[in-house]
C-alpha positions in Angstrom: 1.6 6.1 21.2 2.6 8.9 23.6 1.1 12.4 23.1 2.9 14.9 25.4 1.8 17.8 23.5 -2.1 18.4 24.0 -2.0 22.1 25.2 -5.6 23.3 24.2 -6.9 25.0 22.2 -5.4 23.4 19.2 -5.4 25.3 15.9 -5.7 23.5 12.6 -4.8 25.5 9.4 -4.5 24.5 5.6 -3.8 26.5 2.5 -7.1 26.6 0.4 -5.1 26.6 -2.9 -2.6 24.1 -2.1 -2.0 21.4 -4.8 -1.5 18.6 -2.2 -3.9 19.0 0.9 -1.9 19.9 4.0 -2.9 20.5 7.6 -0.7 22.0 10.2 -1.7 21.7 14.0 -0.3 23.9 16.7 -1.1 24.2 20.4 -2.1 27.2 22.4 1.5 28.2 22.7 2.1 28.1 19.0 4.1 25.0 19.3 3.9 22.5 16.4 1.7 19.5 17.4 1.7 17.6 14.0 1.7 18.0 10.3 -0.3 16.2 7.6 0.3 15.8 4.0 -2.1 13.9 2.2 -0.8 11.4 -0.7 -2.0 12.1 -4.1 -3.2 9.5 -6.7 -3.5 6.7 -4.2 -6.0 4.0 -5.2 -7.3 4.2 -1.5 -7.2 7.2 0.8 -3.7 7.2 2.6 -2.6 10.0 5.1 0.7 10.3 6.8 0.8 12.2 10.1 4.2 13.7 10.9 5.5 15.2 14.2 6.7 18.3 12.2 6.8 19.9 8.9 10.3 18.4 8.3 8.4 15.1 7.8 11.2 13.2 9.4 9.2 11.5 12.0 5.9 9.7 11.4 3.4 10.0 14.1 0.6 7.8 12.6 -0.9 6.8 9.3 -4.5 6.7 8.4 -5.7 4.3 5.9 -9.1 3.8 4.3 -10.8 0.3 4.1 -12.2 1.0 0.5 -11.9 3.2 -2.6 -15.2 5.2 -2.3 -15.6 7.0 0.9 -19.3 6.4 1.2 -19.4 5.0 4.7 -15.7 4.2 4.7 -13.7 3.5 7.8 -10.2 5.1 8.2 -8.0 3.1 10.5 -5.2 4.7 12.7 -1.8 3.1 12.8 1.0 4.2 15.0 4.6 4.7 13.7 5.2 0.9 14.5 2.2 -0.2 12.4 -0.1 -1.1 15.4 -3.8 -0.3 14.9 -4.8 2.2 17.6 -8.3 3.3 16.4 -10.4 4.3 13.5 -13.1 6.8 12.4 -16.0 6.0 10.1 -18.2 8.3 8.2 -21.9 7.4 8.0 -22.8 7.7 4.3 -26.6 8.2 4.3 -26.7 9.9 7.8 -24.1 12.5 6.7 -25.9 13.8 3.7 -27.4 16.6 5.6 -25.4 16.7 8.9 -21.9 15.3 9.0 -21.7 12.3 11.3 -18.7 10.2 12.2 -18.2 7.3 14.6 -14.8 6.9 16.4 -13.7 3.5 17.4 -11.1 2.2 19.8 -8.3 -0.2 18.9 -10.7 -3.0 19.8 -13.3 -1.9 17.3 -15.9 -0.6 19.7 -17.5 2.8 19.0 -16.8 5.1 21.9 -17.4 8.6 20.4 -19.3 10.3 17.7 -18.7 13.6 15.9 -21.8 15.6 14.7 -22.1 18.7 12.7 -23.5 21.4 15.1 -25.2 23.6 12.6 -25.7 22.1 9.1 -27.0 25.4 7.7 -23.6 27.0 8.3 -21.9 24.2 6.3 -24.4 24.5 3.5 -23.7 28.3 3.2 -19.9 27.9 3.4 -20.1 25.2 0.6 -22.3 27.4 -1.8 -20.5 30.6 -1.2 -17.0 28.8 -1.1 -17.6 27.4 -4.6 -18.0 30.8 -6.3 -15.0 32.4 -8.0 -13.2 35.2 -5.9 -16.4 35.4 -3.7 -15.6 32.0 -2.3 -12.6 33.4 -0.4 -15.1 35.5 1.6 -16.7 32.4 2.9 -13.7 31.9 5.2 -14.9 35.2 6.8 -18.7 34.8 6.9 -19.6 31.2 7.8 -18.3 29.0 10.7 -19.4 25.3 10.8 -18.5 23.6 14.0 -18.4 19.8 14.9 -18.9 18.3 18.4 -17.6 15.2 19.9 -20.0 13.3 22.1 -19.6 10.1 24.2 -22.4 7.5 23.7 -24.2 9.0 26.7 -24.5 12.4 24.9 -21.9 14.3 27.0 -19.7 16.7 25.1 -15.9 16.0 25.0 -14.5 18.3 22.3 -15.7 21.0 19.8 -14.0 22.0 16.5 -15.1 25.5 15.0 -14.1 27.1 11.8 -12.6 30.6 12.3 -12.5 33.7 10.0 -9.3 33.7 7.9 -8.3 34.9 4.4 -6.8 32.5 1.8 -6.6 29.6 4.3 -8.9 27.3 6.4 -8.5 27.7 10.1 -10.3 25.6 12.8 -9.9 25.7 16.5 -10.3 22.6 18.7 -11.4 23.1 22.3 -11.2 20.5 24.9 -14.5 20.3 27.0 -13.7 17.3 29.2 -10.5 16.7 31.2 -11.2 13.1 32.0 -10.3 11.7 28.5 -7.0 9.7 28.3 -3.9 10.6 26.1 -4.7 7.6 23.9 -8.3 8.8 23.5 -6.9 12.5 22.7 -4.9 11.2 20.0 -7.7 9.2 18.5 -9.9 12.4 18.6 -7.1 14.3 17.0 -6.6 12.0 14.1 -10.5 11.7 13.7 -10.7 15.6 13.4 -7.7 15.6 10.9 -9.6 13.0 8.8 -12.7 15.0 9.1 -11.1 18.2 7.9 -9.6 16.6 4.8 -13.0 14.9 3.9 -15.2 17.9 4.5 -12.9 20.3 2.8 -13.1 18.1 -0.2 -16.8 18.5 -0.2 -16.5 22.3 0.0 
């Protein structure tokens, strides 16, 4: 898949009260990068990633390997159905600090995503579950997630930003040596992370 649109930082945004989970991604110039609308009432998780909000062109699909997302793996396929990578959430390890492993198309883990400050996520979840007051959590608490290589070097950072009535995350690129294919795998991994962590509060 070709990804000629990565002009960082990227902005991920979603409406908190939307019936069907949706995420819009724009680049540093405000240009649309991709749009996600999660399928409802699916036996297994299935996410379609489109080029734009018109949903005329599919960029990729993300499919879970099981019904329950405890340690599930979410596989990425391009518009032609070819497997291009995957992300997996570690069940027990993610109870306190969110932890995801990112895999190449060959199935080898080459990156991991870890929550930088678990207490920020806990506070965000607790306040966010309160009626009316929960809206203020989008202004008060800013969880962040860091992508690292297996050697521990940081590649990207996703940070929640202050916003009313919507969720906003900013993705910063910290390493210019990653390839376009790796960039796309990381983008899809963060889209899945946002959908899963949003569900958990």
